[in-house]
GUKOL-404153 format. One line per 4 residues: their letters; for each residue x, y, z of N, C-alpha, C. Coordinates in nm, 4 decimals. Each point is the difference from the previous one (the first is absolute). Layout:
a = X,Y,Z,X,Y,Z,X,Y,Z ~ ...
REM end
This chain:
mkrl = -2.2913,9.8825,-3.5748,-0.0822,-0.1562,0.0026,0.0813,-0.0748,-0.0343 ~ 0.1142,0.0473,-0.1708,0.0710,-0.0822,-0.0658,0.1409,0.0030,0.0777 ~ 0.0114,0.0682,0.1545,0.1204,0.0026,0.0028,-0.0001,-0.1253,0.1332 ~ -0.1604,-0.0319,0.0089,0.0155,-0.1206,0.1095,0.0047,-0.1504,-0.0564
gpvy = 0.0111,0.0139,-0.1075,0.0078,-0.1165,-0.0621,0.1208,-0.1078,0.0233 ~ 0.0787,0.0460,-0.0004,0.1273,-0.1003,0.0281,0.0329,-0.0225,0.1660 ~ -0.0645,0.1255,0.1241,-0.0429,-0.0593,0.0831,-0.0600,-0.0989,0.0329 ~ -0.1456,-0.0013,-0.0555,-0.0549,-0.1340,-0.0015,0.0396,-0.1273,-0.0517
tlaa = 0.0881,0.0164,-0.0769,0.0310,-0.1544,-0.0641,0.1633,-0.0279,0.1030 ~ 0.0824,0.0944,0.0232,0.0738,-0.0362,0.0907,-0.0733,-0.0899,0.1336 ~ -0.0885,0.0974,0.0192,-0.0846,-0.0650,0.0997,-0.0299,-0.1512,0.0020 ~ -0.0559,0.0437,-0.1153,-0.0405,-0.1676,-0.0510,0.1046,-0.1209,0.0217
gaam = 0.0842,0.0380,-0.0904,0.1281,-0.0797,-0.0054,0.0594,-0.0336,0.1456 ~ 0.0102,0.0761,0.0986,0.0246,0.0115,0.1269,-0.0955,-0.1095,0.0824 ~ -0.1307,0.0318,-0.0134,-0.0746,-0.1191,0.0575,-0.0279,-0.1128,-0.0522 ~ 0.0248,-0.0579,-0.1323,0.0457,-0.0894,-0.1226,0.1165,-0.1183,0.1156
aval = 0.0635,0.0944,-0.0248,0.1268,-0.0822,0.0532,0.0158,-0.0375,0.1526 ~ -0.0530,0.0853,0.0868,-0.0232,-0.0412,0.1580,-0.0642,-0.1408,0.0194 ~ -0.0802,-0.0067,-0.1298,-0.1218,-0.0737,0.0133,0.0837,-0.1870,-0.0634 ~ 0.0752,0.0654,-0.1145,0.0373,-0.1353,-0.0202,0.1174,-0.0553,0.0849
gtis = 0.0444,0.0914,0.0562,0.1136,-0.0063,0.1027,-0.0928,-0.0665,0.1292 ~ -0.1038,0.0232,0.0066,-0.0746,-0.0761,0.0842,-0.0872,-0.1222,0.0149 ~ 0.0146,-0.0700,-0.1671,-0.0297,-0.1110,-0.0007,0.1225,-0.0556,0.0285 ~ 0.0990,0.0161,-0.0738,0.1507,-0.0814,-0.0104,0.0412,0.0057,0.1840
attt = -0.0349,0.1097,0.0402,0.0832,-0.0777,0.1682,-0.1411,-0.0952,0.0335 ~ -0.0981,-0.0087,-0.0460,-0.1021,-0.0992,0.0790,-0.0222,-0.1308,-0.0932 ~ 0.0540,0.0076,-0.1025,-0.0244,-0.1723,-0.1002,0.1756,-0.0045,0.0695 ~ 0.1119,0.0043,-0.0094,0.1252,-0.0670,-0.0035,0.0155,-0.0127,0.1561
ptaq = -0.0086,-0.0086,0.1152,-0.0101,-0.0645,0.1137,-0.1134,-0.1493,0.0105 ~ -0.0951,-0.0084,-0.0967,-0.0808,-0.1144,-0.0122,0.0881,-0.0719,-0.1135 ~ 0.0276,0.0057,-0.0819,0.0863,-0.0979,-0.0782,0.1427,-0.0284,0.0255 ~ 0.0607,0.0845,0.1202,0.0937,-0.0504,0.0931,0.0055,-0.0910,0.0935
naaa = -0.1688,0.0277,0.0231,-0.0571,-0.1297,0.1363,-0.0656,-0.0722,-0.0383 ~ -0.0323,-0.0241,-0.1965,-0.0166,-0.1350,-0.0358,0.1398,-0.1033,-0.0409 ~ 0.1224,0.0849,-0.0650,0.1280,-0.0483,-0.0041,0.0526,-0.0934,0.1530 ~ -0.0703,0.1032,0.1096,0.1056,-0.0819,0.1166,-0.0620,-0.0843,0.0279
qgdt = -0.1317,0.0295,0.0143,-0.1062,-0.1740,0.0104,0.0536,-0.0753,-0.0722 ~ 0.0206,0.0132,-0.1560,-0.0350,-0.1588,-0.0631,0.1834,0.0116,0.0600 ~ 0.1037,0.0270,0.0218,0.0915,-0.0529,0.0594,-0.0151,-0.0573,0.1161 ~ -0.0536,0.0403,0.1035,-0.0482,-0.0810,0.0985,-0.0437,-0.1050,-0.0598
aaav = -0.1471,-0.0292,-0.0781,-0.0074,-0.1487,-0.0095,0.1181,-0.0764,-0.0201 ~ 0.0435,0.0470,-0.1371,0.1166,-0.1022,-0.0329,0.1198,-0.0547,0.1129 ~ 0.0337,0.0922,0.1041,0.0707,-0.0026,0.0903,-0.0398,-0.1093,0.0983 ~ -0.1880,-0.0015,-0.0028,-0.0212,-0.1072,0.0899,-0.0043,-0.1401,-0.0651
ieat = -0.0335,0.0268,-0.1359,0.0263,-0.1664,-0.0334,0.0868,-0.0415,-0.0379 ~ 0.1118,0.0629,0.0007,0.1068,-0.0244,-0.0279,0.0561,-0.0644,0.1290 ~ -0.0022,0.1036,0.0917,-0.0294,-0.0845,0.1995,-0.0072,-0.1397,0.0262 ~ -0.1699,0.0270,-0.0405,-0.1021,-0.1375,-0.0083,0.0580,-0.1294,-0.0524
seat = 0.0505,0.0156,-0.1639,0.0475,-0.0817,-0.0369,0.1425,-0.0390,0.0457 ~ 0.0918,0.0810,0.0532,0.1153,-0.0523,0.0411,0.0029,-0.0634,0.1660 ~ -0.1062,-0.0072,0.0648,-0.0185,-0.0457,0.1312,-0.0574,-0.1315,-0.0332 ~ -0.1033,-0.0127,-0.0638,-0.0381,-0.1329,-0.0722,0.0973,-0.0929,-0.0127
ptat = 0.0016,-0.1166,0.0597,0.1307,-0.0664,-0.0281,-0.0595,-0.1269,-0.0835 ~ 0.1120,-0.0228,-0.0760,-0.0388,-0.1197,-0.1009,0.0240,-0.1248,0.0477 ~ -0.0625,-0.0769,-0.0387,-0.0162,-0.1411,0.0213,0.1115,-0.0661,-0.0774 ~ 0.0891,-0.0707,0.0413,0.1085,-0.0861,-0.0607,-0.0463,-0.1457,0.0392
peaa = 0.0685,-0.1160,-0.0571,0.0084,-0.1174,0.0065,0.1127,0.0150,0.0610 ~ 0.0875,0.0035,0.0158,0.1001,-0.0717,0.1336,-0.0562,0.0942,0.1370 ~ -0.1045,0.0992,-0.0002,-0.0828,0.0409,0.1013,-0.0944,-0.0805,0.0872 ~ -0.0158,-0.1346,-0.1162,-0.1030,-0.0741,0.0530,0.0750,-0.1216,0.0280
ktvk = -0.0519,-0.0352,0.1319,0.1177,-0.1526,0.0928,-0.1122,-0.0937,0.0095 ~ 0.0557,-0.1040,-0.1242,-0.0444,-0.1288,0.0143,0.0487,-0.0752,0.1320 ~ -0.1436,-0.0470,0.0439,-0.0069,-0.1030,0.1543,-0.0433,-0.0980,-0.0553 ~ 0.1564,-0.1124,0.0517,-0.0325,-0.1366,-0.0227,-0.1355,-0.1191,0.0813
ptpv = -0.1013,-0.0744,-0.0329,-0.0571,-0.0197,0.0546,0.0220,-0.0919,0.1207 ~ -0.0466,-0.0237,0.1133,0.0469,-0.1055,0.0920,-0.0703,-0.0603,0.0333 ~ -0.0493,-0.1458,0.0174,-0.1033,-0.0190,0.0584,-0.0044,-0.0557,0.1100 ~ -0.1526,0.0629,0.0599,-0.0279,-0.0111,0.1130,0.0003,-0.1634,0.0584
kady = -0.0361,-0.0890,-0.0299,0.0743,-0.1302,0.0387,0.0466,-0.0777,-0.1128 ~ 0.1019,-0.0351,0.0298,0.0461,-0.1323,-0.0816,0.1374,-0.0891,0.0541 ~ -0.0077,-0.1315,-0.0273,0.0876,-0.0725,0.0294,0.0868,-0.0798,-0.1210 ~ 0.1157,-0.0048,0.0238,0.0790,-0.0693,-0.0960,0.0957,-0.0560,0.0087
agrv = 0.0365,-0.1186,-0.0691,0.0647,-0.1009,0.1031,0.1132,-0.0679,-0.1207 ~ 0.1218,-0.0332,0.0327,0.0351,-0.0284,-0.1413,0.1622,-0.0562,0.0462 ~ 0.1084,-0.0481,-0.0824,0.1594,-0.0008,0.0049,0.0812,0.1212,0.0182 ~ 0.0840,-0.0875,0.0587,0.1548,0.0773,0.0386,0.0865,0.0000,-0.1346
tgng = 0.0514,0.0624,-0.0649,0.0934,-0.0250,-0.0921,0.1028,-0.0729,0.0727 ~ 0.0956,-0.1032,-0.0698,0.1471,-0.0120,0.0442,0.0183,-0.0426,0.1738 ~ -0.1564,-0.0244,0.1020,0.0117,-0.0513,0.0701,-0.0620,-0.1265,0.0427 ~ -0.0992,0.0028,-0.0794,-0.0690,-0.1173,0.0160,-0.1377,0.0019,0.1201
glia = 0.0249,0.0897,0.0445,-0.1568,0.0276,0.0997,-0.0721,0.0830,-0.0484 ~ -0.1523,0.0351,0.0997,-0.0750,0.0628,-0.0637,-0.0436,0.1380,0.1008 ~ -0.0961,0.0926,-0.1157,-0.0444,0.1114,0.1101,-0.1171,0.0127,-0.0211 ~ -0.0498,0.0396,0.0946,-0.1378,0.0768,0.0079,-0.0150,0.1380,0.0198
isir = -0.1233,0.0825,-0.0733,-0.0218,0.1555,0.0378,-0.1070,-0.0164,-0.0072 ~ -0.0288,0.0970,0.1135,-0.2135,0.0328,0.0237,-0.0182,0.1292,0.0077 ~ -0.0603,0.0372,-0.0481,-0.0096,0.1518,0.0686,-0.1498,0.0354,0.0144 ~ -0.0491,0.0833,0.1355,-0.1308,0.0041,0.0038,0.0050,0.1740,0.0336
ngka = -0.0591,0.0356,-0.0500,-0.0462,0.1638,0.0396,0.1609,0.1102,-0.0030 ~ 0.0597,-0.0409,-0.1009,0.1473,0.1049,0.0418,0.1266,-0.1051,0.0807 ~ -0.1108,-0.0530,0.0678,0.1600,-0.0974,0.0898,0.0209,-0.1280,-0.0746 ~ 0.1608,-0.0201,0.0327,0.0556,-0.1874,-0.0757,0.0396,-0.0541,0.0569
vayf = 0.0086,-0.1292,0.0308,0.0823,-0.0921,0.0701,0.0737,-0.1182,-0.1003 ~ 0.0766,-0.0147,0.0512,0.0474,-0.1308,-0.1549,0.0954,-0.1170,0.0934 ~ -0.0124,-0.0570,-0.0287,0.0934,-0.1394,0.0559,0.0561,-0.0535,-0.1210 ~ 0.2026,-0.0388,0.0451,0.0218,-0.0879,-0.0752,0.0792,-0.1003,0.0798
cdgr = -0.0309,-0.1410,-0.0836,0.0601,-0.1182,0.0673,0.0705,-0.1148,-0.1106 ~ 0.1428,-0.0238,0.0614,0.0333,-0.1291,-0.1250,-0.0158,-0.1275,0.1101 ~ -0.1073,0.0041,0.0950,0.0649,-0.1414,0.0976,0.0467,-0.0341,0.0583 ~ 0.1001,0.0960,0.0480,0.1549,0.0137,0.0564,0.0017,0.1700,0.0674
ieaw = -0.0272,0.0575,-0.0924,0.0022,0.1299,0.0752,-0.1260,0.0961,-0.0391 ~ -0.0524,0.1130,0.0973,-0.0907,0.0405,-0.0288,-0.0020,0.1597,-0.0029 ~ -0.0980,0.0606,-0.0404,0.0440,0.1671,0.0669,-0.2199,0.0761,-0.0312 ~ -0.0223,0.0396,0.1034,-0.0824,0.0680,-0.0267,0.0026,0.2015,0.0121
lkgk = -0.0557,0.0355,-0.1187,-0.0144,0.1027,-0.0188,-0.1511,0.1070,0.0338 ~ 0.0319,0.0813,0.0136,-0.0863,0.1478,-0.0269,0.0045,0.1171,-0.0396 ~ -0.0730,0.0824,-0.0545,-0.0186,0.0893,-0.0397,-0.1234,0.0879,-0.0805 ~ 0.0214,0.0496,-0.0587,-0.1353,0.0923,-0.1200,0.0324,0.0021,-0.1090
aadg = -0.1453,0.0075,-0.0489,-0.0120,0.0021,-0.1373,-0.0911,0.0816,-0.0844 ~ 0.1362,0.1090,-0.0659,-0.0932,0.1264,-0.0725,0.0665,0.0300,-0.1503 ~ -0.1187,0.0546,-0.0658,0.0966,-0.0073,-0.1268,0.0477,-0.0551,-0.0475 ~ -0.0860,-0.1185,-0.0212,0.0714,-0.1259,-0.0424,0.1157,-0.0525,-0.0138
kvtl = 0.0592,-0.0350,0.1449,0.0878,-0.0473,0.0458,-0.0078,-0.0719,0.1194 ~ 0.0525,-0.1139,0.0728,0.0321,-0.0268,0.1587,0.1824,0.0908,0.0361 ~ -0.0387,0.0266,0.0935,0.1137,0.0327,0.0739,0.0025,-0.1102,0.1214 ~ 0.0425,-0.0981,0.0240,0.0400,-0.0758,0.1628,0.1264,0.0074,0.0948
sgrn = -0.0289,-0.0223,0.1399,0.1463,-0.0182,0.0368,-0.0094,-0.1645,0.1140 ~ 0.0880,-0.0260,-0.0007,-0.0146,-0.1094,0.1057,0.1357,-0.0238,0.0986 ~ 0.0227,-0.1180,0.0711,0.1467,0.0035,0.0768,0.0921,-0.0713,-0.0989 ~ 0.0936,0.0507,0.1061,0.1226,-0.0602,-0.0730,0.0495,0.0790,-0.1618
dasi = -0.0304,0.0930,-0.0252,-0.0120,0.1038,-0.0954,-0.0264,-0.0171,-0.1032 ~ -0.1701,-0.1138,0.0134,-0.0392,-0.0437,-0.1263,-0.1391,0.1575,-0.0155 ~ -0.0154,-0.0274,-0.1489,-0.0634,0.1419,-0.0582,-0.0088,-0.0609,-0.1550 ~ -0.1521,0.0412,-0.0362,-0.0499,-0.0129,-0.0894,-0.0418,0.1312,-0.1038
takl = 0.0451,0.0070,-0.1482,-0.0587,0.1047,-0.0449,-0.0421,-0.0757,-0.1322 ~ -0.1582,0.0156,-0.0411,-0.0258,-0.0476,-0.1014,-0.0989,0.0705,-0.0690 ~ -0.0468,-0.0308,-0.1430,-0.0656,0.1458,-0.0672,-0.1456,-0.1120,-0.0372 ~ -0.1397,0.0531,0.0130,-0.1384,-0.0732,-0.0261,0.0148,0.0245,-0.1503
gggk = -0.0387,-0.0805,-0.0283,-0.1046,0.0147,-0.1472,-0.0106,-0.1035,-0.0832 ~ -0.0982,0.0003,-0.0815,0.0300,-0.1551,-0.0605,-0.0510,-0.1357,0.0345 ~ -0.0783,0.0566,0.0631,-0.0325,-0.1179,0.0914,0.1034,-0.0973,0.0594 ~ 0.1005,0.0922,0.0906,0.1247,-0.0734,0.0466,0.0693,0.0908,0.0997
aagt = 0.0948,-0.0358,0.1068,0.0890,0.0428,0.0699,0.1288,0.0443,-0.0685 ~ 0.0880,0.0703,0.0003,0.1397,-0.0273,-0.1021,0.0644,0.1042,0.0781 ~ 0.1707,-0.0823,0.0911,0.0758,0.0890,0.0370,0.0882,-0.0935,0.0863 ~ 0.0852,0.0414,0.0963,0.1176,-0.0064,0.0655,-0.0055,-0.0204,0.1532
lafn = 0.0415,-0.1287,0.0404,-0.0340,-0.0856,0.0956,0.1831,0.0345,0.0824 ~ 0.0184,0.0509,0.1442,0.1783,0.0023,-0.0102,-0.0872,-0.0521,0.1933 ~ 0.0924,-0.1356,-0.0161,0.0290,-0.0192,0.1598,0.1467,-0.0444,0.0712 ~ 0.0076,0.0420,0.0895,0.1562,-0.0792,0.0533,0.1098,-0.0119,-0.1093
gkkw = 0.0084,0.1631,-0.0824,0.0799,0.0479,-0.0679,-0.0158,-0.0765,-0.1371 ~ -0.0794,-0.0693,-0.0492,-0.0084,-0.0034,-0.0932,-0.1011,0.0260,-0.0627 ~ -0.0224,-0.0208,-0.1719,-0.1241,0.0669,-0.1095,-0.0184,-0.1034,-0.0808 ~ -0.1823,0.0265,0.0043,-0.0065,-0.1032,-0.0852,-0.1691,0.0999,-0.1066
tfna = -0.0262,-0.0225,-0.1144,-0.0765,0.0231,-0.0461,-0.1746,-0.0653,0.0066 ~ -0.0936,0.0337,-0.0538,-0.0789,-0.0753,0.0269,-0.1566,0.0853,-0.0972 ~ -0.0602,-0.1322,-0.0513,-0.1323,0.0178,-0.0606,-0.1230,-0.0897,0.1059 ~ -0.0545,0.0956,0.0404,-0.1328,-0.0554,0.0662,-0.1063,0.0381,-0.0758
pvvk = -0.1046,-0.1265,-0.0964,-0.1094,0.0244,-0.0543,-0.1027,0.0392,0.1671 ~ -0.1100,0.0259,-0.0349,-0.1374,-0.0087,0.0697,-0.0308,-0.0979,-0.0006 ~ -0.0725,-0.0654,0.1907,-0.0186,-0.1414,-0.0023,-0.1923,0.0120,0.0561 ~ -0.0320,-0.0456,-0.0203,-0.1164,0.0207,0.1084,-0.0210,-0.1827,0.0514
kpsg = -0.0434,0.0484,0.1921,-0.0252,-0.1320,0.0577,-0.0117,-0.1014,-0.0849 ~ 0.0275,-0.1174,0.0790,0.1153,-0.0337,0.0936,0.0861,0.0311,0.0214 ~ 0.0503,0.0318,-0.1593,0.1527,0.0785,-0.0028,0.0435,0.0928,0.0582 ~ 0.1192,0.0916,0.0429,0.0401,0.1311,0.0433,0.0824,-0.0961,0.1724
lyra = -0.0119,0.1404,0.0416,0.0328,-0.0053,0.1508,-0.0642,-0.0409,0.1017 ~ 0.0131,-0.0612,0.1101,-0.0117,-0.0430,0.1418,0.1097,0.0030,0.0925 ~ -0.1331,0.0185,0.0971,0.1146,-0.0064,0.1284,-0.0391,-0.0193,0.1536 ~ 0.0998,-0.0668,0.0914,-0.0703,-0.0217,0.1099,0.0833,0.0371,0.1558
tavv = -0.0211,0.0273,0.0744,0.0836,0.0269,0.1371,-0.1017,-0.0435,0.1129 ~ 0.0497,-0.1124,0.0780,-0.0451,-0.0332,0.0822,0.0743,-0.0775,0.1449 ~ -0.0354,-0.0200,0.1122,0.1097,-0.0460,0.1288,-0.0975,-0.1377,-0.0437 ~ 0.1239,-0.1064,-0.0116,-0.0382,-0.1633,0.0098,0.0596,-0.0362,0.0973
rgan = -0.0651,-0.0510,0.1473,0.0920,-0.0742,0.1148,0.1076,0.1136,0.0290 ~ -0.0414,0.1011,0.0073,0.0876,0.0807,0.0515,0.1411,0.0935,-0.0749 ~ -0.0071,-0.0313,-0.1095,0.0799,0.0422,-0.1009,-0.0831,0.1364,-0.1134 ~ 0.0931,0.0191,-0.0419,-0.0388,0.1074,-0.0965,0.0065,-0.0082,-0.1293
vrag = -0.1072,-0.0380,-0.0493,0.0089,-0.0120,-0.1612,-0.0449,0.0441,-0.1333 ~ 0.0848,0.0651,-0.0893,-0.0123,0.0812,-0.0823,0.0231,-0.1144,-0.1167 ~ -0.1297,0.0386,-0.1506,0.0451,-0.0939,-0.0916,-0.0976,0.0585,-0.1259 ~ 0.0998,-0.0213,-0.1486,-0.0400,0.0917,-0.0551,-0.0095,-0.0958,-0.1329
wiyl = -0.1357,0.0128,-0.0858,0.0432,-0.0679,-0.1252,-0.0764,0.0705,-0.1389 ~ 0.0384,-0.0673,-0.1408,0.0302,0.0766,-0.0993,-0.1278,-0.1636,-0.1295 ~ -0.0531,0.1039,-0.0652,-0.0967,-0.1187,-0.0407,0.0077,0.0833,-0.1781 ~ 0.0635,-0.1120,-0.1013,-0.0576,0.0622,-0.1029,-0.1155,-0.0465,-0.0682
ddgt = -0.0317,0.0141,-0.1074,-0.0690,-0.0126,-0.0917,-0.0428,-0.1509,-0.0510 ~ 0.1832,-0.0434,-0.0210,-0.0078,-0.1552,-0.0856,0.0887,-0.1162,0.1545 ~ -0.0406,0.0430,0.1093,0.0167,-0.1278,0.1057,0.0969,0.0309,0.0725 ~ 0.0873,0.1034,-0.0457,0.1555,0.0572,0.1164,0.0045,-0.0087,0.0544
rvgl = 0.0438,0.0170,0.1138,-0.0562,0.0427,0.1229,0.1318,-0.0075,0.1265 ~ 0.0213,0.0734,0.0295,0.1382,-0.0130,0.0846,-0.0345,0.0780,0.1509 ~ 0.0829,-0.0108,0.1457,-0.0674,0.0414,0.0968,0.1232,-0.0114,0.1190 ~ -0.0288,0.0634,0.0837,0.0915,-0.0061,0.1274,-0.0734,0.0294,0.1154
tvvn = 0.0119,-0.1230,0.1107,-0.0266,0.0210,0.1074,0.1098,-0.0151,0.1174 ~ -0.0265,0.1527,0.0696,0.1507,0.0087,0.1031,-0.0741,-0.0097,0.0986 ~ 0.0276,-0.0632,0.1682,-0.0338,-0.0420,0.1054,0.0990,0.0310,0.1294 ~ -0.0014,0.1586,0.0359,0.0848,0.0396,0.0710,0.1565,0.0172,-0.0445
deva = -0.0215,0.0725,-0.1200,0.0939,0.0721,-0.0532,0.0293,-0.0680,-0.0634 ~ 0.0018,-0.1987,0.0092,0.0447,-0.0621,-0.1066,-0.0521,-0.0987,-0.1000 ~ 0.0796,-0.0026,-0.1489,-0.1061,-0.0700,-0.0950,-0.0431,-0.1350,0.0748 ~ -0.1101,-0.0234,-0.0085,-0.0765,-0.1450,-0.0044,-0.0583,-0.0931,-0.1126
dvai = 0.0171,-0.1178,0.0370,-0.0215,-0.0939,-0.1507,-0.1401,0.0240,0.0516 ~ -0.1148,0.0548,-0.0754,-0.1208,0.0095,-0.0271,-0.0575,-0.0181,-0.1548 ~ -0.1118,-0.1147,0.0001,-0.0284,-0.0140,-0.1863,-0.1039,0.0969,-0.0032 ~ 0.0362,0.0698,-0.1378,-0.0754,0.1195,-0.0547,-0.1439,-0.0845,-0.0448
pepg = -0.1035,0.0895,0.0700,-0.1438,-0.0218,-0.0124,-0.0520,0.0019,-0.1087 ~ -0.1387,-0.0733,-0.0527,-0.0074,0.0048,-0.0818,-0.0934,0.1012,-0.0198 ~ -0.0217,0.0972,-0.1068,-0.0892,0.1409,-0.0109,-0.1496,-0.0672,0.0403 ~ -0.0050,0.1186,0.1151,-0.1172,-0.0262,0.0921,-0.0391,-0.0465,0.1162
qnav = 0.1422,-0.1227,0.0234,0.0130,-0.0703,0.1033,0.1123,0.1130,0.0874 ~ -0.0013,-0.1239,0.1510,0.0337,0.0837,0.1084,0.2097,-0.0601,0.0193 ~ 0.0352,0.0265,0.0384,0.1712,-0.0109,0.0244,-0.0190,-0.0805,0.0812 ~ 0.1241,-0.1225,0.0649,-0.0606,-0.0644,0.0993,0.1662,0.0376,0.0767
vdgv = 0.0231,0.0709,0.1609,0.1306,-0.0020,0.0209,-0.0093,-0.0796,0.1714 ~ 0.1108,-0.0555,-0.0076,-0.0308,-0.0522,0.1392,-0.1237,-0.1191,0.0641 ~ -0.0410,-0.0132,-0.1436,-0.1457,-0.0407,0.0552,-0.1233,0.0691,-0.0361 ~ 0.0194,0.0758,0.0332,-0.0575,0.1203,-0.0008,-0.0963,0.0779,-0.1284
evdp = -0.0709,0.0092,-0.0717,-0.1199,0.0880,-0.0826,0.0377,0.1251,0.0148 ~ 0.1001,0.0730,-0.1579,-0.0006,0.1340,0.0444,-0.0418,0.0652,-0.1195 ~ -0.0557,0.0840,0.0211,-0.1422,0.0767,-0.1673,0.1022,0.0778,-0.0736 ~ 0.0386,-0.0012,-0.1194,0.0169,0.0832,-0.0925,-0.0963,0.0962,-0.0240
qdvd = 0.0465,0.1236,0.0264,-0.1009,0.1345,-0.0107,0.0614,0.0853,-0.1471 ~ -0.0843,-0.0104,-0.0677,-0.0231,0.0864,-0.1514,0.0404,0.1344,0.0340 ~ 0.0486,0.0622,-0.0896,0.0912,0.1860,0.0368,-0.1321,0.0784,-0.0006 ~ -0.1530,-0.0530,0.0196,-0.0916,0.1151,0.0201,-0.0093,-0.0452,0.1738
efie = 0.0802,-0.1191,0.0421,-0.0063,0.0198,0.0729,0.0310,0.0148,0.1516 ~ 0.1376,0.0099,-0.1033,0.1406,0.0490,0.1048,0.0459,0.1666,-0.0240 ~ -0.0162,0.0316,-0.0910,0.0787,0.1205,-0.0971,0.0131,0.1255,0.1012 ~ -0.1327,0.0356,0.1052,-0.0160,0.0981,0.1055,0.0761,0.0324,0.0768
gf = 0.0282,-0.1857,0.0566,0.0670,0.0056,0.1137,0.1624,-0.0292,-0.0099 ~ 0.0462,-0.0002,-0.1511,0.1151,-0.0355,-0.0763,0.0551,0.1220,0.0664
REM end
């Protein structure tokens, strides 16, 4: 019986070693999986952070307001003439006149400015803001600047087109708040001596009354 003692001891030791090895083999992958899952979660968080853009002041675009409806009229610096600009729903029309020459222009209003063009290389670029339109007029190879404040009826721009005794008539008038006015009437492409009518009254061309239209009446067909 005493000789069997060591055999039992060795057997018991071997059994314990096997059990410990089994426990070790069982617990090790679990720890590895936990570590791997932790790394994966960290990677997902980092990737999400990099993929989300950060808003910067430079990314924000400031859009300058443009009036839906507005009328401007003022003097042209260095020329002595007047200029009128009217805006309706993004469309813009303008008229320049000094009593001897004239220019009709059309274009668009957007992002706080107007850009217009007309015959004889006429062009207008102006910024809108502070209750005025301020910019540059180019016409017949010359350039002038202007500041045209907002005006209300009866001030502003008027236009007339008609056929009088078989002749084609075109006229334009600008009225300022201080009573200053200018205009030109063209009959068959020749400047005619026609008096500028009082605001709200008709012009008389060769004995026939011609009705001045305000911007709301003629802009769509201009």
